[in-house]
PyMOL Python script that loads the backbone (N, CA, C, O; Angstrom):
from pymol import cmd

cmd.read_pdbstr("""\
ATOM      1  N   UNK A   1      83.689  -1.580  36.165  1.00  0.00           N
ATOM      2  CA  UNK A   1      82.350  -1.073  34.972  1.00  0.00           C
ATOM      3  C   UNK A   1      81.568  -2.254  35.600  1.00  0.00           C
ATOM      4  O   UNK A   1      81.841  -3.330  36.132  1.00  0.00           O
ATOM      5  N   UNK A   2      80.054  -1.269  35.166  1.00  0.00           N
ATOM      6  CA  UNK A   2      78.565  -1.756  35.333  1.00  0.00           C
ATOM      7  C   UNK A   2      78.320  -2.852  34.269  1.00  0.00           C
ATOM      8  O   UNK A   2      79.102  -2.755  33.323  1.00  0.00           O
ATOM      9  N   UNK A   3      77.621  -3.655  34.200  1.00  0.00           N
ATOM     10  CA  UNK A   3      77.538  -4.486  32.976  1.00  0.00           C
ATOM     11  C   UNK A   3      75.931  -3.019  32.406  1.00  0.00           C
ATOM     12  O   UNK A   3      75.240  -2.349  33.173  1.00  0.00           O
ATOM     13  N   UNK A   4      75.902  -3.050  30.946  1.00  0.00           N
ATOM     14  CA  UNK A   4      75.097  -1.732  30.696  1.00  0.00           C
ATOM     15  C   UNK A   4      73.913  -2.757  30.720  1.00  0.00           C
ATOM     16  O   UNK A   4      73.136  -2.647  29.772  1.00  0.00           O
ATOM     17  N   UNK A   5      73.655  -3.679  31.586  1.00  0.00           N
ATOM     18  CA  UNK A   5      72.080  -4.125  31.274  1.00  0.00           C
ATOM     19  C   UNK A   5      71.819  -4.383  32.868  1.00  0.00           C
ATOM     20  O   UNK A   5      70.674  -4.742  33.141  1.00  0.00           O
ATOM     21  N   UNK A   6      72.446  -4.289  33.608  1.00  0.00           N
ATOM     22  CA  UNK A   6      72.357  -3.957  35.228  1.00  0.00           C
ATOM     23  C   UNK A   6      71.503  -3.485  35.506  1.00  0.00           C
ATOM     24  O   UNK A   6      70.505  -4.085  35.908  1.00  0.00           O
ATOM     25  N   UNK A   7      71.617  -2.004  35.366  1.00  0.00           N
ATOM     26  CA  UNK A   7      70.579  -1.006  35.921  1.00  0.00           C
ATOM     27  C   UNK A   7      69.359  -1.316  35.068  1.00  0.00           C
ATOM     28  O   UNK A   7      68.313  -1.270  35.716  1.00  0.00           O
ATOM     29  N   UNK A   8      69.250  -1.559  34.036  1.00  0.00           N
ATOM     30  CA  UNK A   8      68.114  -1.211  33.521  1.00  0.00           C
ATOM     31  C   UNK A   8      66.692  -2.434  33.757  1.00  0.00           C
ATOM     32  O   UNK A   8      65.480  -2.436  33.537  1.00  0.00           O
ATOM     33  N   UNK A   9      68.084  -3.721  34.535  1.00  0.00           N
ATOM     34  CA  UNK A   9      67.222  -4.862  34.879  1.00  0.00           C
ATOM     35  C   UNK A   9      66.923  -4.432  36.436  1.00  0.00           C
ATOM     36  O   UNK A   9      65.842  -4.323  37.013  1.00  0.00           O
ATOM     37  N   UNK A  10      67.638  -4.323  36.689  1.00  0.00           N
ATOM     38  CA  UNK A  10      67.604  -3.942  38.240  1.00  0.00           C
ATOM     39  C   UNK A  10      66.259  -2.822  38.866  1.00  0.00           C
ATOM     40  O   UNK A  10      65.721  -2.919  39.969  1.00  0.00           O
ATOM     41  N   UNK A  11      65.911  -1.639  37.632  1.00  0.00           N
ATOM     42  CA  UNK A  11      64.497  -0.609  37.678  1.00  0.00           C
ATOM     43  C   UNK A  11      63.778  -1.708  37.037  1.00  0.00           C
ATOM     44  O   UNK A  11      62.691  -1.159  37.221  1.00  0.00           O
ATOM     45  N   UNK A  12      63.433  -2.863  36.402  1.00  0.00           N
ATOM     46  CA  UNK A  12      62.282  -3.372  36.139  1.00  0.00           C
ATOM     47  C   UNK A  12      62.055  -4.692  37.436  1.00  0.00           C
ATOM     48  O   UNK A  12      60.933  -5.025  37.819  1.00  0.00           O
ATOM     49  N   UNK A  13      63.314  -5.292  37.955  1.00  0.00           N
ATOM     50  CA  UNK A  13      62.390  -6.089  39.287  1.00  0.00           C
ATOM     51  C   UNK A  13      62.189  -5.229  40.053  1.00  0.00           C
ATOM     52  O   UNK A  13      61.129  -5.400  40.655  1.00  0.00           O
ATOM     53  N   UNK A  14      63.022  -3.862  40.482  1.00  0.00           N
ATOM     54  CA  UNK A  14      62.219  -3.472  41.473  1.00  0.00           C
ATOM     55  C   UNK A  14      60.601  -2.422  41.166  1.00  0.00           C
ATOM     56  O   UNK A  14      59.841  -1.911  41.990  1.00  0.00           O
ATOM     57  N   UNK A  15      60.564  -2.423  39.770  1.00  0.00           N
ATOM     58  CA  UNK A  15      59.209  -1.733  39.546  1.00  0.00           C
ATOM     59  C   UNK A  15      58.297  -3.171  39.688  1.00  0.00           C
ATOM     60  O   UNK A  15      57.378  -2.866  40.448  1.00  0.00           O
ATOM     61  N   UNK A  16      58.153  -4.499  39.321  1.00  0.00           N
ATOM     62  CA  UNK A  16      57.503  -5.444  39.219  1.00  0.00           C
ATOM     63  C   UNK A  16      57.594  -5.536  41.295  1.00  0.00           C
ATOM     64  O   UNK A  16      56.479  -5.492  41.814  1.00  0.00           O
ATOM     65  N   UNK A  17      58.391  -5.611  41.954  1.00  0.00           N
ATOM     66  CA  UNK A  17      58.240  -5.700  43.232  1.00  0.00           C
ATOM     67  C   UNK A  17      57.613  -4.908  43.862  1.00  0.00           C
ATOM     68  O   UNK A  17      56.868  -5.390  44.715  1.00  0.00           O
ATOM     69  N   UNK A  18      57.645  -3.434  43.716  1.00  0.00           N
ATOM     70  CA  UNK A  18      56.480  -2.473  43.704  1.00  0.00           C
ATOM     71  C   UNK A  18      55.362  -2.472  43.463  1.00  0.00           C
ATOM     72  O   UNK A  18      54.596  -1.805  44.158  1.00  0.00           O
ATOM     73  N   UNK A  19      54.911  -3.217  42.401  1.00  0.00           N
ATOM     74  CA  UNK A  19      53.546  -3.531  41.684  1.00  0.00           C
ATOM     75  C   UNK A  19      53.027  -4.729  43.012  1.00  0.00           C
ATOM     76  O   UNK A  19      52.204  -4.189  43.751  1.00  0.00           O
ATOM     77  N   UNK A  20      53.333  -6.111  43.401  1.00  0.00           N
ATOM     78  CA  UNK A  20      53.464  -7.058  44.308  1.00  0.00           C
ATOM     79  C   UNK A  20      52.950  -6.783  45.624  1.00  0.00           C
ATOM     80  O   UNK A  20      51.860  -7.102  46.098  1.00  0.00           O
ATOM     81  N   UNK A  21      54.406  -5.802  46.415  1.00  0.00           N
ATOM     82  CA  UNK A  21      53.660  -5.378  47.651  1.00  0.00           C
ATOM     83  C   UNK A  21      54.025  -3.970  47.591  1.00  0.00           C
ATOM     84  O   UNK A  21      55.231  -3.907  47.828  1.00  0.00           O
ATOM     85  N   UNK A  22      53.479  -2.664  47.357  1.00  0.00           N
ATOM     86  CA  UNK A  22      53.422  -1.165  47.448  1.00  0.00           C
ATOM     87  C   UNK A  22      54.227  -0.678  48.904  1.00  0.00           C
ATOM     88  O   UNK A  22      54.784   0.397  49.123  1.00  0.00           O
ATOM     89  N   UNK A  23      54.105  -1.647  49.639  1.00  0.00           N
ATOM     90  CA  UNK A  23      54.604  -0.875  50.735  1.00  0.00           C
ATOM     91  C   UNK A  23      55.970  -1.231  51.190  1.00  0.00           C
ATOM     92  O   UNK A  23      56.403  -1.025  52.324  1.00  0.00           O
ATOM     93  N   UNK A  24      56.685  -1.850  50.094  1.00  0.00           N
ATOM     94  CA  UNK A  24      57.457  -1.776  49.934  1.00  0.00           C
ATOM     95  C   UNK A  24      58.427  -0.117  49.369  1.00  0.00           C
ATOM     96  O   UNK A  24      59.366   0.602  49.710  1.00  0.00           O
ATOM     97  N   UNK A  25      57.330  -0.262  48.273  1.00  0.00           N
ATOM     98  CA  UNK A  25      58.223   1.390  48.117  1.00  0.00           C
ATOM     99  C   UNK A  25      58.635   1.930  48.964  1.00  0.00           C
ATOM    100  O   UNK A  25      59.774   2.342  48.744  1.00  0.00           O
ATOM    101  N   UNK A  26      58.076   2.260  50.328  1.00  0.00           N
ATOM    102  CA  UNK A  26      58.209   3.392  51.321  1.00  0.00           C
ATOM    103  C   UNK A  26      60.043   3.386  51.881  1.00  0.00           C
ATOM    104  O   UNK A  26      60.758   4.328  52.220  1.00  0.00           O
ATOM    105  N   UNK A  27      60.374   1.692  51.765  1.00  0.00           N
ATOM    106  CA  UNK A  27      61.644   1.438  52.350  1.00  0.00           C
ATOM    107  C   UNK A  27      62.190   1.539  50.856  1.00  0.00           C
ATOM    108  O   UNK A  27      63.061   2.326  51.225  1.00  0.00           O
ATOM    109  N   UNK A  28      62.324   1.477  50.104  1.00  0.00           N
ATOM    110  CA  UNK A  28      63.091   1.435  48.522  1.00  0.00           C
ATOM    111  C   UNK A  28      63.092   3.201  48.819  1.00  0.00           C
ATOM    112  O   UNK A  28      64.169   3.765  48.623  1.00  0.00           O
ATOM    113  N   UNK A  29      62.213   3.834  49.162  1.00  0.00           N
ATOM    114  CA  UNK A  29      62.628   5.180  48.828  1.00  0.00           C
ATOM    115  C   UNK A  29      63.677   5.841  50.104  1.00  0.00           C
ATOM    116  O   UNK A  29      64.502   6.715  49.837  1.00  0.00           O
ATOM    117  N   UNK A  30      63.527   5.359  51.308  1.00  0.00           N
ATOM    118  CA  UNK A  30      64.032   5.650  52.792  1.00  0.00           C
ATOM    119  C   UNK A  30      65.579   5.112  52.357  1.00  0.00           C
ATOM    120  O   UNK A  30      66.649   5.612  52.706  1.00  0.00           O
ATOM    121  N   UNK A  31      65.350   3.878  51.445  1.00  0.00           N
ATOM    122  CA  UNK A  31      66.993   3.804  51.614  1.00  0.00           C
ATOM    123  C   UNK A  31      67.881   4.354  50.744  1.00  0.00           C
ATOM    124  O   UNK A  31      69.106   4.235  50.785  1.00  0.00           O
ATOM    125  N   UNK A  32      67.069   5.107  49.760  1.00  0.00           N
ATOM    126  CA  UNK A  32      67.835   5.628  47.898  1.00  0.00           C
ATOM    127  C   UNK A  32      68.130   7.290  49.089  1.00  0.00           C
ATOM    128  O   UNK A  32      69.165   7.950  48.999  1.00  0.00           O
ATOM    129  N   UNK A  33      66.742   7.718  50.294  1.00  0.00           N
ATOM    130  CA  UNK A  33      67.285   9.054  50.089  1.00  0.00           C
ATOM    131  C   UNK A  33      68.121   9.158  51.830  1.00  0.00           C
ATOM    132  O   UNK A  33      68.387  10.194  52.440  1.00  0.00           O
ATOM    133  N   UNK A  34      68.365   7.772  52.261  1.00  0.00           N
ATOM    134  CA  UNK A  34      69.949   7.774  53.401  1.00  0.00           C
ATOM    135  C   UNK A  34      71.389   7.630  52.418  1.00  0.00           C
ATOM    136  O   UNK A  34      72.339   8.401  52.553  1.00  0.00           O
ATOM    137  N   UNK A  35      71.370   6.810  51.688  1.00  0.00           N
ATOM    138  CA  UNK A  35      72.485   6.166  50.839  1.00  0.00           C
ATOM    139  C   UNK A  35      72.783   7.898  49.658  1.00  0.00           C
ATOM    140  O   UNK A  35      73.884   8.363  49.368  1.00  0.00           O
ATOM    141  N   UNK A  36      71.986   8.222  49.415  1.00  0.00           N
ATOM    142  CA  UNK A  36      72.176   9.432  48.686  1.00  0.00           C
ATOM    143  C   UNK A  36      72.673  10.677  49.936  1.00  0.00           C
ATOM    144  O   UNK A  36      73.564  11.404  49.498  1.00  0.00           O
ATOM    145  N   UNK A  37      72.249  10.999  51.332  1.00  0.00           N
ATOM    146  CA  UNK A  37      71.989  12.199  51.844  1.00  0.00           C
ATOM    147  C   UNK A  37      73.801  11.778  52.803  1.00  0.00           C
ATOM    148  O   UNK A  37      74.627  12.548  53.292  1.00  0.00           O
ATOM    149  N   UNK A  38      73.770   9.928  52.685  1.00  0.00           N
ATOM    150  CA  UNK A  38      75.676   9.861  53.106  1.00  0.00           C
ATOM    151  C   UNK A  38      76.228  10.266  52.303  1.00  0.00           C
ATOM    152  O   UNK A  38      76.589  11.436  52.431  1.00  0.00           O
ATOM    153  N   UNK A  39      76.599   9.517  51.030  1.00  0.00           N
ATOM    154  CA  UNK A  39      77.652  10.181  50.319  1.00  0.00           C
ATOM    155  C   UNK A  39      77.674  11.454  49.873  1.00  0.00           C
ATOM    156  O   UNK A  39      78.659  11.899  49.285  1.00  0.00           O
ATOM    157  N   UNK A  40      76.306  12.356  50.169  1.00  0.00           N
ATOM    158  CA  UNK A  40      76.298  13.727  49.891  1.00  0.00           C
ATOM    159  C   UNK A  40      77.409  14.387  51.116  1.00  0.00           C
ATOM    160  O   UNK A  40      78.163  15.360  51.095  1.00  0.00           O
ATOM    161  N   UNK A  41      77.202  13.694  51.813  1.00  0.00           N
ATOM    162  CA  UNK A  41      78.147  14.217  53.592  1.00  0.00           C
ATOM    163  C   UNK A  41      79.496  13.809  53.223  1.00  0.00           C
ATOM    164  O   UNK A  41      80.317  14.653  53.581  1.00  0.00           O
ATOM    165  N   UNK A  42      80.080  12.664  52.546  1.00  0.00           N
ATOM    166  CA  UNK A  42      81.528  12.308  52.784  1.00  0.00           C
ATOM    167  C   UNK A  42      81.995  13.159  51.489  1.00  0.00           C
ATOM    168  O   UNK A  42      83.137  13.597  51.351  1.00  0.00           O
ATOM    169  N   UNK A  43      80.940  13.327  50.562  1.00  0.00           N
ATOM    170  CA  UNK A  43      81.816  14.551  49.322  1.00  0.00           C
ATOM    171  C   UNK A  43      82.008  16.255  50.246  1.00  0.00           C
ATOM    172  O   UNK A  43      82.785  17.189  50.049  1.00  0.00           O
ATOM    173  N   UNK A  44      81.047  16.073  51.131  1.00  0.00           N
ATOM    174  CA  UNK A  44      80.954  17.423  51.353  1.00  0.00           C
ATOM    175  C   UNK A  44      82.338  18.131  52.413  1.00  0.00           C
ATOM    176  O   UNK A  44      82.892  19.229  52.349  1.00  0.00           O
ATOM    177  N   UNK A  45      82.630  16.539  53.680  1.00  0.00           N
ATOM    178  CA  UNK A  45      83.314  16.768  54.299  1.00  0.00           C
ATOM    179  C   UNK A  45      85.011  15.982  53.398  1.00  0.00           C
ATOM    180  O   UNK A  45      86.018  15.793  54.080  1.00  0.00           O
ATOM    181  N   UNK A  46      84.986  15.695  52.101  1.00  0.00           N
ATOM    182  CA  UNK A  46      86.480  15.013  51.849  1.00  0.00           C
ATOM    183  C   UNK A  46      86.923  14.068  52.040  1.00  0.00           C
ATOM    184  O   UNK A  46      88.087  13.740  51.810  1.00  0.00           O
ATOM    185  N   UNK A  47      85.469  12.990  52.833  1.00  0.00           N
ATOM    186  CA  UNK A  47      85.649  11.751  52.557  1.00  0.00           C
ATOM    187  C   UNK A  47      85.756  10.931  51.457  1.00  0.00           C
ATOM    188  O   UNK A  47      84.928  10.957  50.546  1.00  0.00           O
ATOM    189  N   UNK A  48      87.131   9.890  51.481  1.00  0.00           N
ATOM    190  CA  UNK A  48      86.423   8.977  50.437  1.00  0.00           C
ATOM    191  C   UNK A  48      85.543   8.345  50.924  1.00  0.00           C
ATOM    192  O   UNK A  48      85.215   8.150  52.095  1.00  0.00           O
ATOM    193  N   UNK A  49      84.855   7.768  49.261  1.00  0.00           N
ATOM    194  CA  UNK A  49      83.502   6.952  49.409  1.00  0.00           C
ATOM    195  C   UNK A  49      84.824   5.318  49.886  1.00  0.00           C
ATOM    196  O   UNK A  49      86.053   5.326  49.807  1.00  0.00           O
ATOM    197  N   UNK A  50      84.016   4.310  50.280  1.00  0.00           N
ATOM    198  CA  UNK A  50      84.479   3.030  50.601  1.00  0.00           C
ATOM    199  C   UNK A  50      84.355   1.820  49.573  1.00  0.00           C
ATOM    200  O   UNK A  50      84.771   0.703  49.881  1.00  0.00           O
TER     201      UNK A  50
END
""", "prot")
cmd.dss("prot")
cmd.show_as("cartoon", "prot")
cmd.util.cbc("prot")
cmd.orient("prot")
């Protein structure tokens, strides 16, 4: 189980980092898209997530 404060805390931290270092947003978006794509393909091919 994920602690209830973990996701809002991570969002807040990510927002502050993006405000301080705007170029980091490119990497965050790219990593998110890659992760969603890989997980989507794993689901499509019925491969169990690690």
